[in-house]
N, C-alpha and C positions, 0 to 999 in steps of 0.2 A: 504493500500500500504506500509506503514511504516513497519509493523510487517513482512510482506512477504519479503521485502528487507533485513531486519535484519537477517532473517533465511537463505536467500540465501547467504548473505555475510559470515555468520558463517560456512555454509556448502561448501563454495567455488564454488557455482553455478553461481556466477556473471561472466560475460565476461567483461573484462576491456579494455578500449581503451585509448591511449595517442596520442594526436594530436601535432606534433612537436617533432622530435627525435634528439634534440641537447643536450647541456650540462645539461639541466633540464629534458627533456622528456625521453631520453633513460635510464638514471639511474632509473627513476621512473618506466618505463615499465619493466625493469629487476627485480626490487623489487616486483612488482605486480605478475610477473610470478613466481618468487622464492617463493612467499607466497601461490602458488597453484592456482592462477587464470589464466584461458586462457586469453592471452593478445594480442591485436592487436595494432601495432603502425602505425600511419598515418603521412605521410610527402610528400610534393609536390616535394622534390628532389629525383629523381629516384636513384641517386647514393647511397644515404643513405639507401633507401629501399633495394637495391640489396645487399649492404654490410651486412645488418642485416640478410637477408634471407640466405646469404652464411655463416653466423656465424662469420663475421669479425667485430671486434670492432674498433671504432674510437674516443671513449671518454675515457679520462684518469681515471675518477672515476668509470669506469666499469671494472670488472675483465674479461679478455678475455675468460677464460675457462667457466665462468658462462654464458656468452652470447651464446657461441658455444653449450653448453649443453642444454640450454633452447630451442634454435632453433631446435636442433636435436630431442628433445623430442616432439616438436610440441606445446610447451606451449607458445612460443613467435614467432610472425611473424610480417611482415611489409607490408604495401601496400600504393599506391598512390590513390587507388580507395575508395573514401569516402562513396560509397554506402554500404560498410560493417559496417558503423555506425548503420545500422538497426539491427545488431546482438549484439550490445554493450549495457551493462547495466550501466556502469560507464565510463564517458568520462572526461579525464583531458586534458585541453587545455594548452599547454606549448610552446607558440610561442614567437618570439622576440617582444619587444615593444621599438624600438629605438626612437631617436629624428630625426626630419627632418632637412633640411638645415637651417631652421629658429629657431632651438632649441625648437621646439614645439613637443608634443607627436605625434608619428606616430602609431596609433592604427589600421592601415589597416590590419595587420596580425591577430589581434584578431577579427576584424569585419568579414574578409573573412573566417576565420576558423569557426566562429559562424554560418555564413550563410550556409557553407558546412554541418555542423552538423545538422542544423535545417531541412534540406531537408530530412534527413533520421532518425531523432530522434524517437525512439520507446517510447511507453507509458510505464511509470514506470521507465524511465532511470534517472540517476543522472548526472548532468553536473557541472564540477568544473573548474574555471579559476585559473591557477597558475601563469600566467605572471604578472610581476609587472606593475602597472598602477595607474591611478588617482582614488581617492575615488568616487564611483558612477558608474564605468564602468559596473559592473556586473548587477546592477539593471536598469540603464538608457540606456545602449547600448545593452547588451546581451539578457536580458529578452524579450524586444519587438521583437527582431529578431527571437529568438527561438520560441516564441508563434506564430508569423505570419507565419514563414516558415514551422512549423510542424502542426499547427492547434490545438496544445495541450495547456493546461492551466498550468502555473507555480504554483506549490504547490498542484495541484489536479492531474495532469497527469504526471508531471516530477518535479524533484527537482533541484534547482540551488544554487550554492554557490561559494565562493572564498576562496582559501587556498594558501597563498603566498609561492612561492619557496624560499628556503634558501640555495641554493647550493653555496658552497665555493670551487671552483676548486682547487685541489691540497692539500686540508686540509687532513692531515693524521689521524685525530681523528674523526671529524664529517663529515659523509657522508649522503646521502639521507636516509639511513636506520635508523640512530640513532639521527638525528636532530629533535627536537621537532617541532610539527606542530600546526599552528593556523588555525581554521576553522570558517568562518562566512557564514551563509546561509539565504535564504529567508524562514523563518518559522522554528518552533521548530522541526518538523518532518524531514525537509531537513538537519538541523544541526545534528540531531541524526544519520541518516543513512550515511551521508558523513563522519562524525567523526568515526563511526563504521568501515567503510571501511579502513580509514587510520590507525586505531588502529590494525587491522588485518595485514596490509601490513608492517607497520613500527614499530620500537622498541621505538622511542622517544615518549614523552608525547604528547597528543593531547589536545590543549586548545581551547575551543569553546567560541566564542564571539557572541554578539547579532545580528549582521548583516554583510553582505558582506562589507559595507562601513567601518566598524570598522576594519575588517581584512585588507582591502586595505590601510587604513591610518596607521595601525600598521607596515606594511612593509615599507611604506614611512618613518615613524619615525625611524626605525632601521637604514636605510641608510643615512637619513638626519643627524641623531646624529653623525654618523661617518664623514660625509662630513663637518659638522661644526667644529668638533674637529680637523680634519686634516687641515682645513683652519686656525684654531687658531695656530697650531704648525708650519704651513708653514709661516704665518706672523711673528711669534716670531723668526723663523729661519732666516728670512731676517734681522730682527732687531739685532739678535745676531751676524750675520756676520758683520754688520756695527760697532758693539761694540767690536768686537774681542773676542767674547765668543762662545764656542762650544755648539750649541743647543743639540747635542747628549749627551754631558756630563750633561747638565742641566736635560734632560729627565731621564737619568739613576739615577740621584740624587733624582728626584721627585718620581721615582718608589719605593723608599725605604719606602714611607709612606704606611702603611698597609690598609688605608681606604681613600675614597674620591678622589682617583686619578686613572685614567686609562691611560696608555701610548699610545700615538699616535705619528707617526714619519713623518718628512718632506720627500719630494720626488719631482720628476719632474712633478707631477700632479696626477690626479685620473684616474683610468682605470677600465675596467671590465663591466659587464652587468647591474650593479645596482647603485653603489654609485655615479658615475658621472651623471646618468640620473634621478634618482628618485626625487631629489629636483626640477628639471624642471617640472616634472609632477605635483608636489604640487603647485608650484608658478603659473603654467598655470591655474590650477583649482581654485586657490585662487582669481585670477583676476575676475572670474565669480561672486564672492561675494564682489567685490570692496575692497579686502583685500591685503595688501602688506606685503610679508614675508621678512622684511628688513634684519634680522639677517641671514636668510638662503641665501638670494640673495648675501649678502656681502661675505659669505664664498665661494659661487660659483665663484664670481669674483676673489678672491684670488687664489683658486685652478686652475681655468681656465687660470690664468696668469702665473702659474709655468713654463710651457714649455718655454715661452719667457724669463722669469727670468733666467732659466738655460742657455739659449743661451747668455744672457748678461754676466753671470758669465764666460762662456767659452770664450767670447770675451776678458774679462779682463785678463784671464790666458794667452791667446795667446799674448796679448799686452805686458805682462811682458817678453815675449820671443822676443819682437820686430817683431811680426808677425800680419798681418791683418787677420781677420777671413775669409774675401773674398779670396778664393783660397787656404786656409789651408786644409790639409788633416785630417779629423776627423773620428775616428772609434768609433761607439757606441757599447757597450757590452750589448745586450739585447733589444728586441722590444716587448716581452711578457708583459702583464700588471702586472704580479706578478711573483715571483720566482718559478722556477721548473715546469712550465706548458707551454703548447703550445698555450694558449689562448691570442690573441692580440686584443680582442674587446675593442674599445675605449682606446687603450693603450696610455698613455701620452708620451711614448718613440717615438711613430710614429709622434706625434705632435712636439716633439723636433726635430726629423729628418726633418720634413717639414719646421720648422722655421730656422734651420741651412741652408737648401738649399736656402731659401728666401734671406739670407744675403750673398750668394755666396760661402759657404763652400763646399768642395768636400767630401761628406759624404758617408760612407759605414757602414755596421753593421755586427756583428757576434752574432749569437744566436744558441746555440746547441739544442734548443727546437723548434725554428721557422726558418726553412730553407728558407722559402719565405712567403710573406704575400700579400694579396690584400683585402682591406677593402671596405665597402659600399660607401666610398667617392671617390673611384677610385684611391686611393693611393696604391702603390705597391713597393716591394723591394725584394732583394734576399741576403741571408747571404753569406759572404765570406766562402770559403770551410773549412779553417782550421786556428786556432789561434796559430801561431808559433812565436817564438822570432823574426824572421826576419820580419814577417808581422807586428807585434806590432811596431817595430822600424821604419817602414816606415811612420808612422802617426805623425802629429804635436801634436795631442791631442787624448787621449783615454777618452771617457765618459762612465762611468758605469751607465746604465739606467735600469737595471733589476738585482736583487740580486740572480742570479742562483748559485747554489752550485757546479755545475760541470764545473766551469771555474777556470783555474789556475791563480789566482790573483797575487800570488807571482812572477810567471814568467812575468806577465804583468808589475808589478812594476819594475822589474829588467831591462826591455827592453824599457819601454815607455819614451818618452821625457817629457811628462806631462800628468797627470791624473786628471780628475774631477769626483769624486766619489759622485754621487747623492743619493746613497743608504747606504753609510757607511759600505760597505762590506769588506773594507780593514783595518778595525779597528785594527786587530791583527798584521799587518805588521809593523815591527820595523822601517825600513827605510822609512820615510814619506817625504823625501826631494822633491819628484816630485809629491806628492799627495795633492790635495785640496779637501775638503769635503763640500758638500752643507750646 
């Protein structure tokens, strides 16, 4: 089976499938189709399926013309009918793995997708999970479901592995195509064929590890590393504020060291589809072994507390104007979780907005990338239509909560009563009399 698959991969005879057509899945589906593989995308949201089949793109990291051309040529199509899995030789599962209301892993999307795939899995197929999850998911959850649902045997009749997505929305250098891949699979044959598929599709290096669990833990390490270091700089930022020292200047000075230091920056909290979530997956799994991830959990406490800390700072700024935060008009600049993208998943800015409303502030936001939002927790909002000098002047406080580049910050500074810049985007503005930085 191994040699036959390797030949089919090389000759582009493989039919590729991607389950989940979001920020991870759609770019991957496009790259598979561009590499010459007939590709079928699967998603339960009919709106996404319809848009793809009409050649309309909705993901920033996908080039509109690429998608339209692939659909026109018939190389890429989408469906909500999972029975077409029977035609697919390589299935990548790229579905969300959020946290539930108790901050515990919600793997229902992975489980449900695996069940759907198992019903139609063909002999000789390869299945790869790309969704970030806890170590053990591939072997402990997916393998039994696939074997029971298909009647096939893993390693003999189909191959199974894990290859963590490393999508960084808005990154102008590293995209799906050129970001190195890590692959962990059940058995050497599975690792060989799955790695071969990624090498044909992508330009980045493919690094093979000994098992899916190693690959799952590797992804957790990537993002926990960032979580801990961001927690460190957020805590130092609070201390520096008390001491009258600029944490931003401290970081710039530390960056001059050519080795042993990587710069991380404070902010209103952590956002996105990985960094705020991955440590929770790890700590949840660690409890199964009676192990307490003390350092990791402490960094999570710090980062999770940043939205409330920002509200406290906003309260102090308003107090100096002899204003109570209750009833004050506050305009937040940005609800996306990072600059220059329309992605607001787990955005700390939305948590800041929620905390401001809790203390009675009259809050609105402006975001040129996110005209309106509605997240999985039922929170929603709509951006003011235009950021004008007159609009800025109406508010008691402007809070910069996303570092978008297409905002006229000089105009904001010239017309605002007070500014709380949590992203240090106004660093180059000379008149800083109405600006306070996190």
